[in-house]
N, C-alpha and C positions, 0 to 999 in steps of 0.2 A: 572406658572412654568411648563415646559414640564415634562412628566413622565420620570423617570430614566430608563435607559437601563438595561436589565437583561441579564444573560448569554444565556438564551433561545432565546433572540432577535438576537443574533449574531452567534449562533451555527448552523451548518448544520444538519438538522434533520435526513437525511439518512446517514447511515454508508458507507464509501468507503471500499469495500471488494472484495477480489478475492479468488479463490480456490487454494489449494496447487499445483494442477496439471496444473494450468494456466501458460502460458509462461511469462517470465519476461517482455517481451514487452507489454503484456496486462496490467500487474500491473503498468508499467510506463505510459501507456496511461490513465489509471484510475487516477493516481496521477496527471498527467498533466491536465486532464479535470477538476478535482476538485481543482486544485491548492493546493494540499496537499503534505506534505513531507513524508507521510506514508499511507499505507493501511492495514487493518486487513486481515489476512488470515484465512478464515473460512472453516472448513472441515465438511460437512454435518450439517451446522448450528452451529457448535461448534468452539470456538476460538482455532486455532492451533498455531498462532503466529502473528507477525507483520513484514511487509516488509517496510524498511525505505530507505531514500536516503543514509544513512550510510552503510546499507547492500549492496546496489548497488556499492558504491565506494570501499568497502572492497573486493568484489568479481570480479568486472569487470577488475581490473588490473592484475588478476592472471589467467584468462581463455583466451582461444583462440576462435575466432569467429567460428560458429555463436552462441554466448551466448544468444541472444535475445529469442531463442526458448527453452531454458532450463526452467524446472519447477521452479516457484517462491518458492515452498516449500523447495527447496535445498538451497535457498539464504536467507530465512527469519530468523528472530530471534524468537526462540521458546518461 
């Protein structure tokens, strides 16, 4: 009988994270590369919030371009 899979077998070991001052475009690039729906926002190694696809959709409909250069810290969920 093959060994059972554990959570550790399917989890990504490295955390997908950006800094609050990083542009939204960078956060989206990290999310795309990792095929993730969210990234952690770390400020000096401490958790400041999370930026999700939902945060993107909530904000992108109400801002004018160029929104890609805005800081992700302004769009994240604290």
